[in-house]
C-alpha positions in Angstrom: 0.0 0.0 0.0 1.5 3.4 -0.9 2.2 5.8 2.0 -0.1 8.4 0.4 -3.1 6.2 0.8 -2.6 5.8 4.6 -4.3 8.0 7.1 -2.1 10.6 8.9 -3.1 9.0 12.2 -1.7 5.6 11.0 1.8 6.3 12.3 0.5 6.8 15.9 -1.5 3.5 15.6 1.7 1.8 14.5 3.6 3.3 17.4 1.1 2.4 20.1 0.7 -1.2 18.8 4.4 -1.9 18.4 5.3 -0.3 21.7 2.8 -2.6 23.5 4.3 -5.6 21.7 7.9 -4.7 22.5 6.9 -3.9 26.1 5.3 -7.3 26.4 8.3 -9.1 24.8 10.8 -7.5 27.1 8.7 -7.7 30.3 8.6 -11.5 29.7 12.4 -11.5 29.4 12.7 -10.6 33.1 9.3 -11.4 34.7 10.6 -14.9 35.8 13.6 -13.6 37.7 11.8 -12.4 40.8 9.1 -15.1 40.6 11.5 -18.1 40.6 11.0 -19.1 44.2 7.2 -19.3 43.8 7.5 -21.1 40.4 9.7 -23.8 41.8 7.6 -24.1 44.9 4.5 -24.4 42.6 6.0 -27.3 40.6 7.6 -28.9 43.7 11.2 -28.8 42.5 14.3 -27.7 44.3 16.3 -25.5 41.8 19.5 -25.6 44.0 20.1 -29.3 43.6 22.9 -29.8 41.0 20.8 -31.8 38.5 18.1 -29.0 38.5 20.4 -26.0 37.9 20.0 -26.3 34.1 16.2 -25.9 34.5 16.9 -22.7 36.5 19.3 -21.3 33.9 17.2 -22.2 30.9 14.0 -20.7 32.3 15.9 -17.5 32.6 18.0 -17.5 29.5 16.1 -19.8 27.1 13.8 -17.0 26.1 16.7 -14.6 25.4 18.7 -17.3 23.5 15.9 -18.1 21.1 15.1 -14.4 20.4 18.8 -13.8 19.7 19.0 -16.7 17.3 15.9 -16.0 15.3 15.5 -12.2 15.2 17.7 -11.6 12.1 16.0 -14.4 10.1 12.5 -13.2 11.0 13.4 -9.6 10.1 14.6 -10.9 6.7 11.3 -12.8 6.3 9.5 -9.5 7.0 11.4 -7.8 4.2 10.4 -10.7 1.9 6.8 -11.5 2.8 5.5 -8.4 4.7 6.6 -7.0 8.0 3.0 -6.7 9.3 2.2 -10.3 8.3 5.2 -11.6 10.2 4.5 -9.3 13.1 0.9 -10.6 13.4 2.1 -14.2 13.3 4.4 -13.3 16.2 1.5 -12.0 18.3 -0.4 -15.3 17.7 2.6 -17.5 18.7 3.4 -15.4 21.7 -0.2 -15.5 23.0 -0.7 -19.2 22.5 2.7 -20.0 24.2 1.7 -17.7 27.2 -1.5 -19.6 27.6 0.3 -23.0 27.4 2.7 -21.8 30.1 -0.2 -20.9 32.4 -1.7 -24.3 32.0 1.4 -26.3 32.9 -0.1 -29.6 34.1 3.0 -31.3 35.6 5.2 -31.0 38.7 8.8 -31.8 39.3 11.2 -32.0 36.4 8.4 -32.6 33.9 6.8 -29.4 35.0 10.1 -27.5 34.7 10.7 -29.0 31.2 7.2 -27.8 30.1 8.1 -24.3 31.3 11.4 -24.3 29.5 9.8 -25.5 26.2 6.9 -23.0 26.6 9.4 -20.2 27.2 11.2 -21.1 24.0 8.0 -20.8 22.0 7.1 -17.6 23.8 10.5 -16.3 22.8 9.8 -17.3 19.1 6.7 -15.2 19.2 8.6 -12.3 20.8 11.3 -12.6 18.1 8.7 -12.0 15.4 7.5 -8.9 17.2 11.0 -7.4 18.0 12.4 -8.2 14.5 9.7 -6.3 12.7 8.5 -3.6 15.0 11.4 -1.2 14.3 10.9 -1.7 10.5 7.1 -1.1 10.8 7.8 2.2 12.6 10.5 3.3 10.2 8.1 2.7 7.3 5.3 4.7 9.1 7.2 7.7 10.3 9.1 10.4 8.3 12.9 10.7 9.1 12.4 13.9 11.2 10.0 12.0 13.6 11.7 8.6 13.8 13.8 9.5 16.8 10.7 10.2 18.8 8.9 7.0 17.6 11.8 4.7 17.9 12.8 6.3 21.2 9.4 5.6 22.8 9.4 2.1 21.4 13.0 1.3 22.4 12.8 2.8 25.9 9.5 1.0 26.5 11.3 -2.2 25.5 14.3 -1.6 27.7 12.1 -0.5 30.6 10.2 -3.7 30.2 13.2 -5.5 31.5 12.9 -3.6 34.8 9.1 -3.5 35.0 9.1 -7.3 34.6 10.9 -7.5 37.9 8.1 -5.7 39.7 5.3 -7.5 37.9 6.9 -10.8 38.6 7.2 -10.1 42.3 3.7 -8.8 42.7 1.9 -11.4 40.6 3.9 -14.4 41.9 3.0 -13.4 45.4 -0.6 -14.1 44.5 0.0 -17.2 42.3 2.9 -18.1 40.1 0.7 -18.9 37.0 -0.4 -15.3 36.9 3.0 -14.2 35.5 2.1 -16.1 32.3 -1.6 -15.5 32.4 -1.2 -11.7 32.5 0.2 -11.8 28.9 -2.8 -13.7 27.4 -5.4 -10.9 27.4 -2.8 -8.3 26.2 -1.6 -10.8 23.5 -5.2 -11.3 22.3 -5.9 -7.6 22.2 -2.6 -6.9 20.4 -3.3 -9.7 17.9 -6.7 -8.3 16.9 -5.6 -4.7 17.0 -2.6 -5.3 14.7 -4.6 -7.5 12.3 -7.3 -4.9 11.9 -5.3 -1.7 11.9 -1.7 -2.3 10.7 -1.0 -1.9 6.9 1.7 -3.2 4.6 3.3 0.1 3.5 6.9 -1.0 3.4 9.0 -2.3 0.5 8.9 -6.0 -0.1 11.9 -7.6 -1.6 11.3 -11.3 -2.4 14.4 -13.3 -2.7 15.2 -17.0 -2.1 15.6 -18.0 1.5 19.2 -18.4 2.5 18.9 -21.8 4.1 22.7 -22.3 4.5 23.1 -19.0 6.3 20.0 -19.5 8.5 21.1 -23.0 9.6 24.7 -22.1 10.2 23.9 -18.9 12.0 21.2 -20.5 14.3 23.5 -23.5 15.0 26.5 -21.3 15.8 24.7 -18.8 18.0 22.8 -21.5 19.9 26.0 -23.5 20.6 27.8 -20.5 21.8 25.0 -19.4 24.1 24.5 -22.9 25.5 28.3 -23.0 26.1 28.0 -19.7 28.0 25.2 -21.0 30.3 27.2 -24.2 31.0 30.4 -22.2 31.5 29.1 -20.4 34.6 28.2 -23.7 36.3 30.7 -25.8 38.3 32.3 -28.7 36.5 35.2 -31.1 37.2 35.8 -29.9 40.7 36.1 -26.2 39.5 33.9 -23.3 40.5 33.1 -22.7 36.8 33.0 -24.9 33.8 34.9 -22.8 31.3 37.8 -25.2 31.0 35.6 -28.3 30.8 35.7 -30.4 27.6 31.9 -30.0 27.1 32.0 -26.2 27.2 35.2 -25.9 25.1 33.6 -28.2 22.5 30.3 -26.2 22.4 32.2 -22.9 22.1 34.6 -24.3 19.5 31.8 -25.8 17.4 29.8 -22.6 17.7 32.7 -20.4 16.5 33.3 -22.8 13.6 29.6 -22.6 12.6 29.8 -18.8 12.7 32.9 -18.8 10.5 31.1 -21.0 8.1 28.1 -18.6 8.2 30.4 -15.7 7.3 31.8 -17.6 4.4 28.3 -18.6 3.2 27.0 -15.0 3.4 29.8 -13.8 1.2 28.9 -16.1 -1.7 25.1 -16.5 -1.7 22.9 -14.3 -4.0 20.4 -13.3 -1.2 22.2 -13.6 2.2 20.3 -13.6 5.4 22.9 -11.3 7.1 23.3 -8.3 4.8 27.1 -7.8 5.2 27.2 -4.8 2.8 25.1 -2.9 5.3 28.3 -2.6 7.4 29.7 -0.3 4.7 27.3 2.3 6.1 29.3 4.0 8.8 26.3 5.0 10.9 24.9 1.5 10.9 28.2 -0.1 11.7 29.2 2.1 14.7 25.6 2.3 15.9 25.3 -1.5 15.9 28.7 -1.8 17.7 27.5 0.7 20.3 24.3 -1.3 20.7 26.4 -4.5 21.3 28.8 -2.9 23.8 26.1 -1.1 25.7 24.1 -4.3 26.1 27.2 -6.1 27.4 27.6 -3.3 30.0 23.9 -3.4 30.9 22.9 -7.0 30.6 24.5 -8.5 33.7 24.1 -5.3 35.7 20.5 -6.2 36.8 21.6 -9.6 38.2 24.4 -8.0 40.2 22.1 -5.3 41.7 19.4 -7.9 42.5 22.0 -10.2 44.3 23.4 -7.2 46.1 20.0 -6.1 47.3 18.6 -9.6 48.1 21.7 -11.2 49.6 23.1 -8.3 51.6 21.3 -5.0 51.8 17.7 -5.9 52.3 18.3 -8.5 55.1 20.5 -6.0 56.9 17.6 -3.5 56.7 15.0 -5.7 58.3 13.6 -7.7 55.3 13.4 -11.5 55.5 15.0 -13.5 52.8 11.6 -14.6 51.6 10.5 -10.9 51.1 13.6 -9.8 49.3 12.7 -10.7 45.7 9.7 -8.4 45.5 11.4 -5.5 47.4 14.5 -5.8 45.2 12.3 -5.0 42.2 10.7 -2.1 44.0 14.0 -0.6 45.2 15.2 -0.6 41.6 12.4 1.6 40.4 14.7 4.7 39.9 16.5 2.8 37.1 13.2 2.4 35.2 12.1 6.0 36.0 15.3 7.3 34.4 14.7 5.3 31.2 11.1 6.5 31.0 12.1 10.1 31.4 15.2 10.2 29.2 14.2 8.0 26.4 11.4 9.9 24.7 13.0 13.3 25.4 16.3 12.3 23.9 14.5 10.8 21.0 12.7 14.1 20.2 15.9 16.1 20.6 17.9 13.8 18.5 15.5 14.2 15.6 16.7 17.8 15.5 20.3 17.6 16.7 21.4 14.1 15.7 22.2 11.0 17.8 25.9 11.5 18.2 26.0 13.7 21.3 23.1 12.1 23.1 24.3 8.5 22.5 27.9 9.3 23.4 26.9 11.3 26.4 24.6 8.5 27.6 27.4 6.0 27.5 29.7 8.3 29.4 27.0 8.8 32.0 26.5 5.1 32.3 30.2 4.5 32.9 30.2 7.2 35.6 27.2 5.6 37.3 29.1 2.3 37.4 32.1 3.9 39.0 29.9 5.6 41.6 28.3 2.2 42.4 31.8 0.8 43.0 32.5 3.6 45.4 29.4 2.9 47.5 29.8 0.9 50.7 28.2 -2.5 50.6 25.7 -1.4 53.3 24.9 1.9 51.5 22.4 4.7 52.2 19.5 4.1 49.9 19.2 7.8 48.9 22.7 7.6 47.3 21.9 4.2 45.7 18.7 5.5 44.2 20.4 8.7 42.9 23.0 6.6 41.1 20.3 4.2 39.7 18.4 7.3 38.4 21.6 8.6 36.7 22.2 5.2 35.2 18.6 5.0 33.9 18.8 8.5 32.4 22.1 7.8 30.8 21.0 4.5 29.2 17.8 6.0 28.1 19.6 9.0 26.5 21.7 6.4 24.6 19.1 3.9 23.6 16.5 6.0 21.7 18.8 8.2 19.6 21.1 5.2 18.8 18.3 3.0 17.5 16.8 5.9 15.5 20.2 6.6 13.9 20.7 2.9 13.1 17.2 2.6 11.4 17.6 5.9 9.6 20.8 4.7 8.1 19.2 1.7 6.4 17.8 1.4 2.8 14.0 0.9 2.9 14.1 -2.7 1.6 16.6 -3.7 4.2 15.0 -2.3 7.3 13.7 -5.6 8.6 17.0 -7.4 8.1 19.1 -4.5 9.4 16.8 -3.9 12.4 17.0 -7.7 13.1 20.8 -7.6 12.9 20.9 -4.8 15.4 18.5 -6.6 17.7 20.5 -9.8 17.5 23.7 -8.0 18.6 21.7 -6.5 21.5 20.1 -9.8 22.6 23.2 -11.9 22.1 25.2 -9.3 24.1 22.8 -9.5 27.0 23.3 -13.3 27.3 27.0 -12.9 26.9 27.0 -10.2 29.5 25.3 -12.5 32.1 28.0 -15.1 31.5 30.8 -12.5 31.9 29.3 -10.8 35.0 28.6 -14.1 36.7 32.1 -15.3 35.9 33.8 -12.2 37.2 31.6 -12.3 40.3 32.3 -16.0 41.0 36.1 -15.4 40.4 36.0 -12.6 42.9 34.1 -14.6 45.5 36.4 -17.6 45.0 39.4 -15.8 46.4 38.0 -15.5 50.0 34.5 -16.9 50.3 35.5 -20.5 51.0 37.7 -19.7 54.1 35.4 -16.9 55.3 32.3 -19.2 55.2 34.2 -22.1 56.8 35.5 -20.1 59.7 32.2 -18.3 60.2 30.3 -21.5 60.5 32.8 -23.2 62.9 32.6 -20.2 65.2 28.9 -20.9 65.7 29.0 -24.6 66.5 29.1 -26.2 63.0 31.6 -29.1 62.9 34.8 -28.7 61.0 33.9 -31.4 58.5 30.5 -29.9 57.7 31.9 -26.4 57.6 34.7 -27.5 55.3 32.2 -29.2 53.0 30.0 -26.1 52.8 33.0 -23.9 52.3 34.1 -26.0 49.3 30.7 -25.7 47.6 30.9 -23.6 44.4 30.1 -19.9 44.9 27.4 -20.1 42.3 25.3 -22.1 44.9 25.6 -19.2 47.3 24.7 -16.7 44.6 21.7 -18.6 43.4 20.4 -19.1 47.0 20.5 -15.4 47.6 19.1 -14.6 44.1 16.1 -17.0 44.6 15.1 -15.5 48.0 16.1 -18.6 50.0 17.7 -18.3 53.4 21.3 -19.1 52.2 22.7 -20.7 55.4 19.5 -22.7 56.1 19.6 -23.9 52.5 23.4 -24.8 52.5 23.4 -26.5 55.9 20.0 -28.3 55.7 17.7 -29.2 58.6 19.9 -32.2 59.6 22.8 -30.0 60.6 20.7 -27.1 62.1 18.8 -29.4 64.5 22.1 -30.4 66.2 23.1 -26.8 67.0 22.1 -24.8 70.0 19.1 -22.5 69.7 21.3 -19.4 69.9 23.7 -20.6 67.2 20.8 -21.7 65.0 19.1 -18.3 65.4 22.4 -16.5 64.6 23.2 -18.6 61.5 19.7 -18.4 60.0 19.1 -14.8 61.0 19.2 -11.7 58.8 22.7 -10.5 59.7 25.1 -13.5 59.7 25.1 -14.2 55.9 25.1 -10.6 54.7 28.0 -9.7 57.0 29.9 -12.8 56.2 29.7 -12.4 52.4 30.1 -8.6 52.3 33.9 -8.6 51.8 34.1 -11.4 49.2 31.1 -9.9 47.4 32.9 -6.5 47.2 35.8 -8.1 45.4 33.5 -9.7 42.8 31.4 -6.6 42.4 34.4 -4.4 41.8 35.6 -6.7 39.0 32.2 -6.9 37.4 31.5 -3.1 37.5 35.0 -2.3 36.3 34.5 -4.4 33.3 31.0 -2.8 32.6 32.4 0.7 33.0 35.2 0.0 30.5 32.7 -1.5 28.1 30.5 1.6 28.3 33.5 3.9 27.6 34.4 1.9 24.5 30.7 2.1 23.5 30.9 5.9 23.9 33.9 6.0 21.6 32.1 3.8 19.0 29.1 6.0 19.2 31.1 9.2 18.6 32.7 7.5 15.6 29.3 7.2 13.8 29.9 10.6 12.3 27.4 13.3 11.6 23.6 13.1 11.3 22.9 10.5 8.6 19.7 9.5 6.8 19.6 7.0 4.0 17.8 8.3 0.9 16.4 5.7 -1.5 16.5 6.9 -5.1 15.5 5.1 -8.2 19.0 5.5 -9.8 21.1 4.4 -6.8 21.1 3.8 -3.2 22.5 7.0 -1.8 22.9 8.7 1.4 22.8 12.3 2.5 24.7 13.8 5.4 24.3 17.0 7.3 26.1 18.2 10.3 24.7 17.1 13.6 
């Protein structure tokens, strides 16, 4: 349908619908984090037992892995067969998967497997939505308004990661199935709304499907991401599995498949991954900035949650069982910063260009990470909230202008593929970031946690053999216990040991102060390593963002694909 035949109000319909879709997709990427204790209690499965850890990780990461793997291919399919058509299909898959998750009929490992598979299908639906939403908006809005449109859409998406924490905590406190059921009515409404109101106004470019590229890319990225999830688990007597044969094999095979993918893409007539798009400077450096910023941001949420749940909240009077919900609430300033800065920076970047906002945003994000490192472990919340607000504002100032600049730089026929490529780098970076953050944190904890835990337990009546055994447990067990809202010492010792201790020692060990005070120093070492890495990544992202050059909008012309530049 020609753009001239579309109502002037259509662009706002497209913005509202796609923003709801992206918000739903990103809320579901994090809604399970806070709800995990209630979910595992509901299906009667202990996630801290070694053979159940994979269920825990894949409930969290499976959704993100599948969206990362599929988003480029689905964006390419949108370019070929219609972005709205693929988008509508995504809403249907997402809604059906959400209903299936709600109706999980099993308990134990079968129930966990149902949830893992359901999350994968939910992620497939979300990938359809994310892959095509940016291209639909870019088609609907003129270049001088895309910053506002994509800014609102992108900030809603990123904010969904943080809003999911709150929703997960509130809904799971009522019943764990509600965290999936809540998506069903919104999914039904979005499906009908998009089917009735959205129009195919973009360019279709029908080409043969690049089966070799799709298969090699999906295989390579999946193997790498599975390797990352296994790498942060203990293996072979080590605190992490990065040196295990299984992880090295997965990572090696994944890299080999990605090399094969790059070779295939250079020689096929209609490649899935449009490598020539990297000749566009604004697209290349914008996508690099997206990747680096997502690495700096992706694991940050986990570190903050563990900091709050494992240490700060218990020290301030909250039971371990209460900490998941309150951790989400105490991180609200981060979401508020996103919501304020995103649309505003999007509007201003339409006039002034993305370069200064995106670069400044990454510099502000790096500064906020340095400030977090300077906080004492038992901080004053006012200072913590102010830093979170700065971090949210900074990341919001980066996200909206950067995405608008990336989409503006693309030829019309490649907006689905290019937007999918950008989203893939972002989603893959978030999974990679979690692996890096957890690895740095575990490495920091490993230096002193074992002896600190062993000596602390022995001082309160635990036998040397039991204390030595608990001290030798991998640090990831301690992190997961705190992350899931379990009482860490009660979980690690078990009722058999606790019943043989005096009432005073039992009360001390399982109280709100023993574990936070014990872990504070080792946690500080891991936190410093993780935040230092994230700050350095944000600084490199700022440099990449500055390198994008001046304000760039791709102009499609019949005689050539050309670009125009004007000073930002």
